[in-house]
C-alpha positions as CSV (number, residue, x, y, z in Angstrom):
1,M,123.9,134.0,69.1
2,K,125.4,131.7,66.7
3,T,126.7,132.9,63.3
4,Y,126.1,130.1,60.6
5,Q,128.3,129.9,57.6
6,S,126.3,127.3,55.5
7,F,122.9,125.9,55.2
8,D,124.5,122.4,56.5
9,E,125.2,123.9,59.9
10,I,121.8,125.0,60.3
11,E,120.1,121.8,59.2
12,Y,122.6,119.9,61.5
13,D,121.7,121.9,64.4
14,L,117.9,121.6,63.4
15,N,118.2,118.2,63.4
16,K,120.2,118.0,66.6
17,L,117.3,120.0,68.4
18,K,114.6,117.8,66.7
19,L,116.5,114.6,68.4
20,E,116.8,116.3,71.8
21,R,113.0,117.2,71.8
22,Q,112.2,113.8,70.8
23,I,114.3,112.3,73.8
24,A,113.1,114.5,75.9
25,W,109.4,113.7,74.9
26,E,110.1,110.2,75.4
27,E,111.3,110.7,78.9
28,L,108.1,112.5,79.7
29,K,105.9,109.6,78.6
30,G,108.2,107.2,81.0
31,V,107.6,109.6,83.8
32,K,103.9,109.8,83.2
33,N,103.8,105.8,83.0
34,E,106.0,105.6,86.5
35,F,103.3,108.1,87.9
36,Q,100.2,106.1,86.6
37,E,101.7,102.8,88.0
38,D,102.5,104.6,91.3
39,M,98.8,105.9,91.8
40,K,97.2,102.4,91.2
41,P,95.1,101.1,94.2
42,L,97.2,98.1,94.5
43,N,100.2,100.1,95.1
44,W,98.4,102.0,97.7
45,V,97.0,99.0,99.4
46,S,100.5,97.4,99.5
47,T,101.9,100.6,101.0
48,G,99.6,100.5,103.7
49,V,100.3,97.0,104.3
50,N,103.9,97.4,105.0
51,F,103.0,100.5,107.2
52,A,100.9,98.8,109.2
53,G,103.1,95.7,109.5
54,K,105.8,97.9,110.6
55,Y,103.5,99.6,113.2
56,G,102.4,96.6,114.5
57,L,105.9,95.3,114.9
58,F,106.7,98.5,116.8
59,L,103.7,98.1,119.1
60,L,104.5,94.3,119.8
61,L,108.2,95.4,120.8
62,K,107.2,98.3,122.7
63,K,104.8,95.8,124.8
64,L,107.3,93.1,125.0
65,F,109.9,95.5,126.5
66,R,107.4,97.1,128.8
67,K,107.0,93.9,131.1
């Protein structure tokens, strides 16, 4: 536990903690927005198309090398 010598030290630490809390809150908002972007249907469709393309290429190569 910290021992304070003056009210200025207390105010300094309180302001510092307030700023740290505000920074953490803004970072949390950013994470929320990123999550919302990731959950949009368009992103799911593009992920599905990428997967289908890679899988299709794999099947095509597999078929070519069998013959």
